[in-house]
C-alpha positions as CSV (number, residue, x, y, z in Angstrom):
1,M,122.3,120.7,101.2
2,T,120.8,117.4,100.0
3,P,122.1,114.0,101.1
4,R,123.7,111.7,98.6
5,D,121.4,109.0,97.2
6,D,123.3,106.1,98.9
7,D,123.0,107.8,102.3
8,L,119.2,107.5,102.2
9,P,117.6,104.7,104.2
10,G,116.3,101.9,102.0
11,Y,118.1,103.2,98.9
12,N,118.5,100.6,96.2
13,P,120.9,101.5,93.4
14,N,119.3,99.1,91.0
15,A,115.8,100.5,91.5
16,R,116.3,103.4,89.1
17,A,117.6,101.1,86.4
18,A,114.7,98.7,86.9
19,R,112.2,101.5,86.5
20,A,113.8,102.6,83.3
21,R,113.3,99.2,81.6
22,R,110.1,98.5,79.7
23,I,107.6,95.9,81.0
24,P,107.2,93.0,78.5
25,I,103.8,92.7,76.8
26,W,103.2,89.2,78.2
27,R,103.3,90.6,81.7
28,W,100.7,93.2,80.9
29,V,98.5,90.5,79.3
30,L,98.9,88.3,82.3
31,W,98.0,91.2,84.6
32,E,94.9,92.1,82.7
33,V,93.7,88.5,82.5
34,A,94.2,88.1,86.3
35,L,92.4,91.3,86.9
36,V,89.4,90.3,84.8
37,L,89.3,86.9,86.4
38,G,89.4,88.4,89.9
39,M,86.7,90.9,89.1
40,L,84.5,88.1,87.7
41,V,85.0,86.0,90.8
42,F,84.2,88.9,93.1
43,Y,81.3,90.5,91.3
44,V,79.7,87.5,89.6
45,G,80.5,84.9,92.2
46,L,80.8,86.4,95.6
47,T,78.4,89.3,95.5
48,P,75.3,87.1,95.0
49,I,76.5,84.8,97.8
50,W,76.9,87.8,100.1
51,I,73.4,89.2,99.1
52,G,71.9,85.8,99.8
53,L,73.5,85.6,103.2
54,R,72.3,89.1,104.1
55,G,68.8,88.2,102.9
56,A,68.8,85.1,105.1
57,A,70.0,87.1,108.1
58,W,67.3,89.8,107.5
59,I,64.6,87.1,107.3
60,A,65.9,85.4,110.4
61,E,65.9,88.7,112.3
62,F,62.4,89.5,111.1
63,R,61.0,86.1,112.2
64,S,62.8,86.4,115.6
65,R,61.2,89.9,116.2
66,R,57.8,88.6,115.2
67,R,58.0,85.7,117.6
68,R,59.1,88.0,120.5
69,H,56.2,90.4,120.0
70,G,53.6,87.9,118.9
Protein backbone atom coordinates (compact mmCIF):
# COMPACT_ATOMS: atom_id res chain seq x y z
CA MET A 1 0.00 0.00 0.00
CA THR A 2 1.51 3.37 -1.04
CA PRO A 3 0.64 6.68 0.61
CA ARG A 4 -1.19 9.33 -1.31
CA ASP A 5 1.01 12.06 -2.77
CA ASP A 6 -0.36 14.77 -0.49
CA ASP A 7 0.46 12.69 2.59
CA LEU A 8 4.19 12.80 1.83
CA PRO A 9 6.28 15.30 3.81
CA GLY A 10 7.36 18.27 1.75
CA TYR A 11 4.93 17.47 -1.06
CA ASN A 12 4.26 20.39 -3.37
CA PRO A 13 1.33 19.85 -5.74
CA ASN A 14 2.62 22.51 -8.14
CA ALA A 15 6.03 20.89 -8.51
CA ARG A 16 4.91 18.29 -11.05
CA ALA A 17 3.27 20.97 -13.20
CA ALA A 18 6.40 23.16 -12.96
CA ARG A 19 8.64 20.30 -14.09
CA ALA A 20 6.39 19.69 -17.10
CA ARG A 21 6.84 23.25 -18.43
CA ARG A 22 9.67 23.99 -20.84
CA ILE A 23 12.47 26.31 -19.74
CA PRO A 24 12.65 29.45 -21.91
CA ILE A 25 15.67 29.79 -24.20
CA TRP A 26 16.74 33.08 -22.62
CA ARG A 27 17.22 31.32 -19.27
CA TRP A 28 19.43 28.67 -20.89
CA VAL A 29 21.49 31.42 -22.54
CA LEU A 30 21.77 33.32 -19.27
CA TRP A 31 22.86 30.15 -17.46
CA GLU A 32 25.50 29.31 -20.08
CA VAL A 33 26.89 32.87 -20.05
CA ALA A 34 27.08 32.85 -16.24
CA LEU A 35 28.77 29.45 -16.31
CA VAL A 36 31.38 30.57 -18.85
CA LEU A 37 32.09 33.78 -16.92
CA GLY A 38 32.42 31.86 -13.67
CA MET A 39 34.82 29.38 -15.23
CA LEU A 40 36.90 32.20 -16.70
CA VAL A 41 37.12 33.97 -13.36
CA PHE A 42 38.09 30.77 -11.58
CA TYR A 43 40.51 29.24 -14.06
CA VAL A 44 41.99 32.35 -15.66
CA GLY A 45 41.89 34.69 -12.69
CA LEU A 46 42.04 32.80 -9.43
CA THR A 47 44.23 29.84 -10.35
CA PRO A 48 47.32 31.93 -11.19
CA ILE A 49 46.83 33.88 -7.96
CA TRP A 50 46.65 30.62 -5.99
CA ILE A 51 49.74 29.22 -7.73
CA GLY A 52 51.61 32.46 -6.99
CA LEU A 53 50.67 32.33 -3.30
CA ARG A 54 51.73 28.68 -3.07
CA GLY A 55 55.03 29.52 -4.77
CA ALA A 56 55.65 32.36 -2.33
CA ALA A 57 54.89 30.06 0.61
CA TRP A 58 57.28 27.40 -0.70
CA ILE A 59 60.04 29.96 -1.17
CA ALA A 60 59.48 31.34 2.35
CA GLU A 61 59.58 27.84 3.81
CA PHE A 62 62.75 27.00 1.89
CA ARG A 63 64.48 30.18 3.11
CA SER A 64 63.34 29.53 6.69
CA ARG A 65 64.75 25.99 6.66
CA ARG A 66 68.00 27.20 5.11
CA ARG A 67 68.42 29.82 7.88
CA ARG A 68 67.75 27.26 10.62
CA HIS A 69 70.29 24.76 9.33
CA GLY A 70 72.84 27.23 8.07
